[in-house]
N, C-alpha and C positions, 0 to 999 in steps of 0.2 A: 612501489606501489604510489599512487596518488594517494595527498591528505585527505580526510576524512573531515567536512567543513562542520563550524560548530553550528548550532540550531540559531544562534543570530545573527549568522552569516547567509543565511540560507533561507529562511522561513519569511512568507511574507502574510501577513495578517487578512484573517478571511479565508484562507487555502483550506482549512482543516488540516486533521493529520495525516490525509495523503498527500497533503499539498509539502510537509516536513521531506517525505520520501523524494516525490516529483523535484525539489527545489535540491536537494540533495546529488538527485541523481544528473540535474545539468552541471553542476559543479563537478563533482566528482563520478563519471557513469562508470569508470571501471574500478574503483574502490570497492571493497565487498562490505554488500550489507548485511549478509546473516551465514553463517556456516553451523550446520547442525552438528549433532554427533553419530550421523551416520556418513559426513562425507558431502553433504551438498551444501555446495558453496553458488550464492547468488552474488552479482554485481550491483550496483542502486539500478545501473539499466537494464540490467534482465528483469528486476523486481518492479520496476516500474511497467516495462511493459506487460508484466503478467498480472500487475495490480489492476491494470488499465483493462485488460480484457477480460478477465473477470468481473470487475467493477459494470464493465460496456452488458455481458450477457445477464447479470443479476439488477440491472438496470429495464430490459428489456425485459424480466420475466417481471417486473413493477415493486421492485424493491423500492422501500419509500422510507423518510422518516419515520420512527416511530415504530417502525415492524421486528419483530424478532426474528433473527435469522439464527438454525442452529450451525453451528460447524464440527463436524465429528473427524476429528485427525488426530493422528498418533503426535508427538510431541515432535516436530518437525521442522526445515525452514518455511516449509508450506503453508503452515498455520499465520505466520506473519503475514503470508499473500492474501490469506481468507481475511484476515483482519483489518488490513487496510484497505481491500477490496469492497467489504460490506460498509467500510466509513466512506469510501469514495462514492457509493450507490446511492447511501442514503443521501450526500449532500446533491447528487445528482435530480433526486427525486425528492423535493423538501416533503410533499403532502401536507398535510393539515396537524400533524401532529408539532 
């Protein structure tokens, strides 16, 4: 299993919270990002792909900074994906807020 990089090793200023995930994904793509109690396991690379896809969808739907987004999910690995995706969509579409 690859070593998970530290925050100081991976994060670039100005990349937002999703930038943390993306940087870690590039440094250790096969490392485990999250494992939930239901047995779902996502690597950093898989998580990045899902976050980018959902963030793109939300951006196309017009989600921007200042918008409220409701996430209704059970406590599973997918909740982390949704939270990172909303943060990334807001960065893509700064809006006026």
